[in-house]
C-alpha positions in Angstrom: -9.5 -14.5 -6.4 -10.1 -11.0 -5.1 -10.6 -11.1 -1.4 -12.3 -7.9 -0.1 -14.4 -6.3 2.8 -17.9 -4.9 1.6 -20.9 -3.2 3.5 -24.1 -3.8 2.0 -25.7 -1.9 4.6 -25.6 -4.2 7.6 -21.6 -3.9 8.5 -18.6 -5.1 7.0 -18.2 -8.6 5.7 -15.6 -10.5 4.1 -16.2 -11.4 0.3 -14.7 -12.8 -2.8 -14.7 -11.8 -6.4 -14.0 -15.0 -8.5 -15.3 -13.7 -11.7 -16.8 -10.5 -12.9 -18.5 -8.0 -10.5 -20.2 -10.3 -8.1 -19.2 -10.4 -4.5 -19.9 -13.8 -2.8 -20.1 -13.8 0.8 -17.3 -15.7 2.6 -19.2 -16.5 5.7 -21.8 -18.3 3.8 -19.2 -19.9 1.6 -17.3 -21.3 4.4 -20.3 -22.1 6.6 -18.9 -20.0 9.6 -21.3 -19.7 12.5 -19.9 -16.2 13.1 -19.8 -13.4 10.6 -16.2 -12.9 9.1 -16.1 -9.2 9.2 -12.9 -8.6 7.3 -10.3 -10.3 5.3 -8.3 -10.8 8.4 -11.0 -12.8 10.0 -11.3 -14.8 6.9 -7.5 -15.5 7.2 -7.9 -16.4 10.7 -10.7 -19.0 10.1 -9.6 -22.5 10.6 -7.1 -24.4 8.7 -6.4 -23.4 5.1 -9.2 -21.1 4.7 -8.0 -19.9 1.3 -8.0 -23.2 -0.1 -11.2 -24.1 1.3 -12.9 -20.8 0.0 -11.5 -21.6 -3.3 -12.9 -25.0 -3.4 -16.5 -23.8 -2.1 -16.9 -21.2 -4.8 -17.9 -23.9 -7.4 -19.9 -25.8 -5.0 -21.8 -24.0 -2.3 -24.9 -21.7 -3.1 -24.2 -18.3 -1.1 -25.7 -14.9 -1.3 -24.0 -12.6 -3.7 -24.3 -8.9 -4.4 -23.1 -6.5 -7.2 -20.1 -4.7 -6.5 -21.6 -1.6 -7.5 -24.3 -1.9 -5.0 -21.9 -1.9 -1.9 -19.7 0.2 -0.4 -15.9 -1.2 -0.1 -14.0 -1.1 3.2 -10.2 -1.7 3.6 -9.8 -5.5 3.1 -8.2 -5.5 6.5 -9.8 -3.1 8.7 -7.2 -3.3 11.5 -4.1 -5.2 10.8 -2.1 -6.7 13.6 1.0 -4.7 12.3 1.9 -2.4 9.2 5.4 -2.8 8.2 6.6 -0.2 5.7 9.7 -0.4 3.8 11.9 1.6 1.6 12.7 -0.7 -1.2 13.1 1.4 -4.2 16.3 3.1 -5.3 14.6 5.9 -7.0 12.9 7.0 -3.9 15.8 6.2 -1.4 18.1 8.5 -3.4 15.5 11.4 -4.4 15.8 10.3 -8.1 19.6 10.0 -7.6 19.8 13.8 -6.1 21.0 12.5 -3.0 24.1 10.5 -2.3 23.7 6.9 -3.9 26.8 5.5 -2.1 28.2 5.7 1.3 27.1 4.2 4.7 23.4 5.2 4.4 22.9 3.4 1.0 25.0 0.6 2.1 22.5 -0.1 4.9 19.7 0.3 2.6 21.2 -2.1 0.1 22.0 -4.8 2.6 18.6 -4.5 4.9 14.9 -4.4 4.0 14.3 -1.5 6.2 11.1 -0.5 7.6 9.1 1.1 10.2 5.9 0.5 12.0 2.9 2.5 10.8 -0.4 2.9 12.6 -2.8 0.0 12.3 -5.6 2.1 13.9 -6.0 4.4 10.8 -6.7 2.0 8.0 -9.0 3.5 5.2 -10.4 1.8 2.2 -10.9 2.6 -1.3 -13.6 5.5 -1.9 -13.5 6.7 1.7 -12.7 10.0 2.7 -9.3 11.0 4.4 -9.1 13.9 6.5 -6.4 16.5 6.0 -4.4 16.5 9.3 -4.9 19.9 11.1 -1.0 19.9 11.9 0.2 19.9 8.5 0.7 22.3 5.7 2.6 19.7 3.4 0.4 16.6 2.8 1.7 14.1 0.4 0.7 10.7 -0.9 3.0 7.6 -1.5 2.1 5.0 -4.1 3.3 1.4 -2.8 2.5 -2.2 -3.1 1.8 -4.4 -0.2 1.6 -8.0 0.6 -0.9 -9.4 3.1 0.1 -12.2 5.3 -2.0 -15.4 5.1 -0.7 -17.3 8.0 1.1 -17.1 11.3 4.9 -17.7 11.2 8.4 -16.9 12.9 11.9 -17.2 11.5 10.5 -17.8 8.0 13.2 -17.8 5.3 13.0 -15.9 1.9 12.8 -19.2 0.2 9.5 -20.1 2.4 8.0 -16.8 2.3 5.5 -17.0 -0.7 3.8 -19.6 1.2 2.6 -16.8 3.8 1.3 -14.5 1.4 -2.5 -14.3 1.0 -2.3 -11.7 -2.0 -1.2 -8.0 -2.9 -2.8 -4.9 -2.7 -2.3 -1.1 -3.1 -1.0 1.0 -0.3 -1.1 4.9 0.2 1.4 6.0 3.0 -0.2 9.5 3.5 2.7 11.7 4.7 3.0 14.9 6.6 6.1 16.2 5.0 6.5 19.2 7.2 6.1 16.9 10.5 8.2 14.3 9.2 11.2 16.5 8.3 11.0 18.2 11.6 11.0 15.0 13.8 13.3 13.2 11.6 16.3 15.6 12.6 16.3 13.4 15.9 16.9 10.3 13.8 14.3 8.1 15.4 11.9 7.9 12.3 9.0 9.6 10.5 6.5 8.7 13.4 3.9 11.4 13.6 4.5 12.5 10.0 3.0 9.1 9.1 0.5 8.7 11.8 -2.8 10.3 10.5 -4.0 7.5 7.8 -2.9 4.9 5.4 -5.2 3.6 2.8 -5.3 0.1 1.7 -7.4 -1.6 -1.1 -9.3 -1.7 -3.0 -9.0 -5.6 -2.5 -6.5 -8.3 -2.1 -5.6 -10.2 -5.3 -4.4 -13.6 -4.6 -0.9 -14.8 -5.8 -2.6 -17.2 -8.5 -4.4 -14.3 -10.1 -1.6 -12.0 -10.1 0.9 -14.6 -11.1 1.6 -13.2 -14.6 3.1 -10.1 -12.9 5.2 -11.9 -10.2 8.6 -12.5 -11.0 11.6 -13.5 -8.7 9.7 -12.1 -5.6 8.8 -8.7 -7.4 5.8 -7.4 -8.9 6.2 -6.3 -12.7 3.3 -4.0 -12.8 2.3 -0.5 -14.2 1.7 2.2 -11.6 -0.4 5.4 -12.1 -1.2 8.3 -9.9 -4.0 10.8 -10.7 -4.7 13.8 -8.7 -8.2 15.3 -9.9 -7.9 13.2 -13.1 -4.5 14.7 -13.9 -1.6 12.2 -14.3 1.1 12.7 -11.6 3.0 9.7 -11.8 3.7 6.9 -14.6 6.1 4.2 -13.3 6.7 0.4 -12.8 7.4 -1.6 -9.6 9.7 -4.0 -11.4 13.0 -2.9 -9.9 12.2 -3.2 -6.3 15.6 -3.9 -4.8 14.6 -6.1 -2.0 11.9 -9.1 -2.6 8.7 -9.5 -0.7 10.3 -12.7 0.6 13.2 -10.9 1.7 11.0 -8.2 3.7 9.1 -11.1 5.1 12.3 -13.0 6.2 13.4 -9.9 8.0 9.9 -9.1 9.8 9.7 -12.8 10.9 13.4 -12.8 12.2 13.5 -13.6 15.9 9.6 -12.2 15.9 6.3 -13.0 14.5 3.9 -12.4 11.5 0.2 -13.1 11.5 -3.0 -13.3 9.4 -3.7 -9.6 8.3 -0.2 -8.3 8.8 0.8 -5.7 6.1 4.2 -5.7 4.4 4.4 -2.6 2.2 7.2 -1.9 -0.2 7.6 1.8 0.1 7.2 4.5 -2.5 7.7 3.2 -6.1 9.7 5.4 -8.1 8.0 8.5 -8.9 5.1 7.7 -6.6 5.4 11.0 -4.2 4.9 14.4 -4.8 8.5 15.6 -4.9 9.4 12.7 -7.3 6.5 13.9 -9.6 7.9 17.5 -9.4 11.2 16.3 -10.2 9.9 14.6 -13.4 7.9 17.6 -14.5 4.6 16.7 -13.6 2.4 19.7 -12.3 2.1 18.4 -8.7 2.0 20.5 -5.4 1.2 19.4 -1.9 -2.4 18.0 -1.4 -5.5 19.9 -0.1 -9.0 19.4 1.0 -11.1 18.4 -2.1 -8.4 16.7 -3.9 -9.2 13.2 -5.3 -6.2 10.9 -5.2 -6.3 7.7 -7.4 -3.6 5.0 -7.6 -4.1 2.6 -10.3 -2.0 -0.8 -10.3 -1.9 -3.1 -13.0 -3.4 -6.5 -12.2 -4.9 -5.1 -9.0 -7.3 -2.1 -9.6 -7.8 1.6 -8.5 -7.6 2.8 -4.9 -9.2 6.0 -4.7 -9.7 8.6 -1.7 -11.1 12.1 -1.5 -9.4 14.7 1.0 -11.8 16.2 3.4 -11.0 19.1 5.9 -10.0 18.0 9.3 -12.5 17.4 12.1 -10.0 18.3 14.6 -11.8 21.0 16.9 -8.3 22.4 18.0 -6.8 24.9 15.9 -4.1 26.4 18.1 -1.9 23.3 17.9 1.5 23.0 19.9 3.0 20.3 17.7 3.3 21.9 14.4 6.5 22.1 12.4 8.3 25.6 12.7 8.8 25.5 9.1 8.2 23.8 5.9 10.5 22.4 3.4 10.2 23.8 -0.3 9.2 21.2 -3.1 12.4 20.6 -5.6 13.0 22.3 -8.9 12.1 20.0 -11.8 15.5 18.1 -12.7 17.1 19.0 -16.0 16.0 16.9 -19.2 19.2 14.9 -19.4 18.9 13.9 -15.7 15.3 12.9 -16.5 16.4 10.8 -19.5 18.9 9.1 -17.0 16.2 8.5 -14.6 14.0 7.1 -17.2 16.6 4.8 -18.8 17.4 3.5 -15.1 14.0 2.7 -14.3 12.6 1.6 -17.6 11.1 -2.2 -17.4 13.3 -4.6 -19.4 10.3 -6.6 -20.5 6.9 -5.1 -20.0 4.4 -7.8 -18.6 0.8 -8.1 -19.9 -1.7 -10.3 -18.2 
């Protein structure tokens, strides 16, 4: 199934695509007395809501609408939490242009490291994203995410798949100048990641994407296009930490809940600096750009950048300087990156 949040003109509602391009209303399928306004509300509804939804699809007559006739929203409008990781070595090492050993990478290899992103600024597919007024260096990050199906604490990796409702695309919009400035203190990328995150277009349940799910990772091709031009072609097969490991660490001495987003961090090649190093015609983003992220087995997450509506222009908290984009790496270094990251066996549905 594909779980989504749609708006046919009367506000957001949870829906499901079981076949073709027809969205069936989840509230009607489950007979809920209150409107399930997004996938989080669906996941929070009663016992085993996904199993009940799957059973109801073939049995219950419920209103449906064509996908082309509705506006998609983020499948989870406001997640309880958004944990974003850094699970790909290509991104963690700047395509092996930074030290790949030493204390920093020892910690990276040992721990599924994450930070908390902003659950109040979640954007869906085909929605506009404002360019933050304080940045001059707006970047995208092409990522995957698991969405949590049910509450848990102290969940082990071996148990974690049972807590996954499904998988979706996550775009961690990043203000690189703000991030570089504040990261000098060592607390994390907070304000550099605060303006927006895109999620969607829907959540694909594990049974539907099962052909691509191997040993806790998704073996899916990933493409980024800006204004129709390819800026990234990669595959997520070589994620260092599994989704289960991320969930185990998230839930350790803590709590996960329905609708929580567990994001992977940037897939190798999935940011502008990485695109430049690989020779793609990338640059920092600007208003008017259309950014598309296409992931095999999931779909396309698309956003258009628009000017900021912030009425204040003389902002105090800008970065005092901007970090230049890197130079393209040599042909030999590019071949080495491609050899390191080539999928051993490409998966097709």
